[in-house]
C-alpha positions in Angstrom: 117.0 114.3 133.8 120.7 115.1 132.3 121.3 114.1 128.7 123.9 111.6 130.2 121.2 110.0 132.0 118.7 110.3 129.3 121.3 108.8 126.6 121.8 105.6 129.1 118.4 104.5 129.5 117.7 105.4 125.8 121.0 102.8 125.0 119.3 100.4 127.5 116.0 99.6 125.6 117.6 99.9 122.3 120.1 96.7 123.7 116.9 95.0 125.1 114.8 95.6 122.1 117.6 95.0 119.9 117.2 91.8 121.4 113.7 90.8 121.6 112.8 91.8 117.7 115.2 89.9 116.7 117.6 92.4 115.5 121.4 91.3 116.8 122.5 91.1 113.2 122.2 95.0 112.7 124.7 97.2 114.2 122.5 99.7 115.6 124.2 103.5 116.9 121.8 105.6 119.3 122.0 109.2 117.9 120.4 111.4 120.8 118.9 114.7 119.7 119.3 117.4 121.9 118.2 120.4 119.3 114.7 121.5 118.3 113.7 118.9 115.9 109.9 118.2 114.4 110.3 114.7 115.2 110.0 112.5 118.4 112.4 109.3 116.8 113.7 108.4 113.1 116.3 105.7 111.7 118.1 105.8 108.8 118.8 102.4 107.1 121.7 100.8 105.2 120.3 97.6 104.5 123.1 96.2 102.3 125.5 96.8 105.4 122.5 96.3 108.0 123.6 99.4 109.5 121.2 101.8 111.4 121.1 104.9 113.8 118.7 105.6 115.6 117.8 109.1 116.5 116.0 110.0 119.7 114.6 113.8 120.3 115.3 114.8 123.8 114.8 118.1 123.2 111.0 118.6 122.7 109.9 115.4 121.7 106.0 114.8 121.2 105.7 111.5 123.0 106.0 110.7 126.3 107.6 107.2 126.5 110.8 106.5 125.5 111.1 103.0 125.5 107.8 103.3 122.9 109.3 105.5 120.6 112.6 103.1 120.6 110.1 99.8 119.7 108.4 102.0 116.9 111.5 103.0 115.3 113.2 99.3 115.5 110.3 97.9 114.4 110.3 99.8 111.2 113.8 98.2 110.8 112.3 94.5 110.8 109.7 95.8 108.5 112.0 97.8 106.5 112.1 95.3 103.5 108.7 94.7 103.8 108.2 98.2 103.1 110.7 98.6 100.8 109.4 96.1 98.5 105.5 97.1 98.9 106.9 101.1 98.1 108.7 99.6 95.3 105.9 98.2 93.5 103.5 101.3 94.2 106.2 103.1 92.1 105.4 100.2 89.6 102.2 100.7 88.8 101.3 104.2 89.7 104.9 106.0 88.7 106.5 108.5 91.0 105.0 111.4 89.8 103.7 113.3 93.0 101.2 115.7 91.4 99.8 112.3 90.1 96.8 112.1 92.5 96.4 108.0 92.1 99.6 108.0 93.3 99.7 110.5 96.1 96.1 108.4 97.1 98.4 105.1 97.2 100.7 106.4 98.6 99.4 108.1 101.3 97.1 105.4 102.1 100.1 103.0 102.4 102.0 105.2 104.9 98.8 105.7 107.2 98.8 101.8 106.9 102.3 101.2 108.0 102.6 103.8 111.1 99.1 102.8 112.2 100.2 98.8 112.2 104.0 99.8 113.7 102.0 102.3 116.6 100.0 99.3 117.4 102.6 96.9 117.3 104.5 99.3 119.5 101.4 99.4 121.8 101.4 95.1 122.3 105.0 95.1 122.7 105.0 97.6 125.5 101.8 95.8 127.2 103.3 93.0 127.3 107.3 93.4 128.3 108.0 97.2 128.8 109.0 98.8 131.4 106.9 102.0 131.0 103.8 100.6 129.8 102.3 103.9 129.6 101.0 104.7 126.2 101.9 108.0 124.9 99.1 110.2 123.9 101.0 113.1 123.4 100.2 114.9 120.1 96.6 113.9 120.4 97.2 115.7 123.8 98.3 118.9 122.2 95.3 118.5 119.9 92.6 118.5 123.3 95.5 121.7 124.5 95.1 124.0 121.8 91.3 123.0 121.4 90.6 124.1 124.7 93.0 126.9 124.7 90.5 128.3 121.6 87.5 127.6 123.5 88.7 129.6 126.8 89.7 132.5 124.0 86.0 132.9 123.0 84.8 133.3 126.3 86.4 135.9 127.5 
């Protein structure tokens, strides 16, 4: 699929899910990333101006379902105010010393909950209104493939 077709498809998903998630009051621009990148998607947010840039990796994505990636990143935008409030609370309680094990533990736990909740909501929205209802097994499939490569190497 060409970059242009991918961009048009992603833009269509952005428009669809911006409406469903009630984010029409935000100005959201799509940035297609066509270079090697460690992420599949990201969203950069300017809460004061209600602007965001949705970044989607088309060069080496870790997830196969691009609609799911769009939903996931837009959910981060939808949850942004709560996310920032909790981060400020963690800073107030635990401080910002990265080497403090209590701070590192609390922040790590928080980020794990944010990501798993966002991913579970993404799966729910996909199952209800997704064009591609297939759940992406990209990262875990990479782990399976690596495990099998190591196992087959041990039998040679």
